[in-house]
C-alpha positions in Angstrom: -11.7 -8.5 7.5 -12.0 -5.2 6.1 -12.3 -3.1 9.0 -10.9 0.2 10.1 -7.4 -1.2 11.6 -6.9 -2.7 7.8 -8.0 0.3 6.3 -5.4 3.0 8.4 -2.9 -0.1 8.0 -2.9 0.3 4.3 -3.3 4.2 4.3 -0.3 4.4 6.4 2.0 2.0 4.2 0.9 4.0 1.1 1.9 7.0 3.1 5.3 5.3 3.8 5.9 4.2 0.2 5.0 8.0 -1.1 7.5 9.4 1.6 10.3 6.9 0.7 9.8 7.2 -3.0 7.8 9.5 -5.3 4.7 10.9 -5.3 2.9 9.3 -8.3 1.2 11.4 -11.0 -2.1 9.6 -11.6 -4.7 7.5 -9.7 -4.0 4.3 -11.4 -0.6 4.6 -10.1 -1.9 5.2 -6.4 -4.0 2.1 -7.0 -1.3 -0.3 -8.3 1.1 0.8 -5.3 -2.1 0.0 -3.3 -2.6 -3.0 -4.9 1.1 -4.2 -4.9 0.9 -3.3 -1.1 -1.5 -6.0 -0.3 -0.5 -8.6 -3.0 2.9 -8.7 -1.2 1.4 -8.8 2.0 -1.1 -11.6 1.2 2.0 -13.5 -0.6 4.0 -13.1 2.9 1.1 -14.4 4.8 0.8 -11.8 6.9 -2.9 -10.8 5.4 -6.0 -12.5 3.8 -8.6 -11.1 2.1 -10.8 -12.4 -1.1 -10.2 -10.5 -3.9 -13.6 -8.3 -3.7 -12.7 -7.0 -0.2 -8.8 -6.5 -0.9 -10.5 -4.4 -4.4 -12.9 -2.2 -2.1 -9.9 -1.9 0.7 -7.9 -0.4 -2.2 -10.6 1.8 -3.6 -11.7 3.0 -0.2 -8.0 4.0 1.1 -6.9 5.5 -2.5 -10.1 7.9 -2.2 -9.0 8.4 1.2 -5.2 9.3 0.3 -4.4 12.7 0.4 -0.7 13.4 -0.8 -0.2 16.7 1.7 -0.7 14.4 4.7 2.6 12.4 3.2 4.8 15.5 5.1 2.9 15.1 8.5 2.5 10.9 8.8 4.5 9.2 11.3 5.8 5.8 9.7 7.4 3.5 12.0 10.3 1.4 11.2 8.6 -1.9 10.0 6.2 0.3 8.1 8.8 2.2 6.4 10.8 -1.3 5.6 7.6 -3.1 4.1 7.5 0.2 1.9 11.1 -1.2 0.9 10.0 -4.7 0.3 7.4 -3.7 -1.6 9.4 -1.6 -4.2 11.9 -4.1 -4.7 9.2 -6.6 -5.0 7.6 -4.7 -7.8 10.6 -4.0 -9.6 11.7 -7.5 -9.4 10.9 -9.8 -12.8 9.1 -12.5 -10.7 6.4 -10.4 -9.2 4.5 -9.8 -12.7 1.9 -12.5 -12.4 
């Protein structure tokens, strides 16, 4: 299911997360956020990827991510809400697996 739509969707969601919260300082932080977004969507049943596809997608999207694009990105309400839900999920003690 790794296609252009999935790539763009994750990139937009990463933009929304960084726009709403803060810009991470390290590449590993971006990887962790992108991974959290995908994991959250898989737990919600809105996305299904095998682990190899997910890892490749995360790497690809983080490689494409440019923090300068965040200010110019258009973020719809659903994507903004997803960023908020992912952040709440990441902060909850139950998210650690």
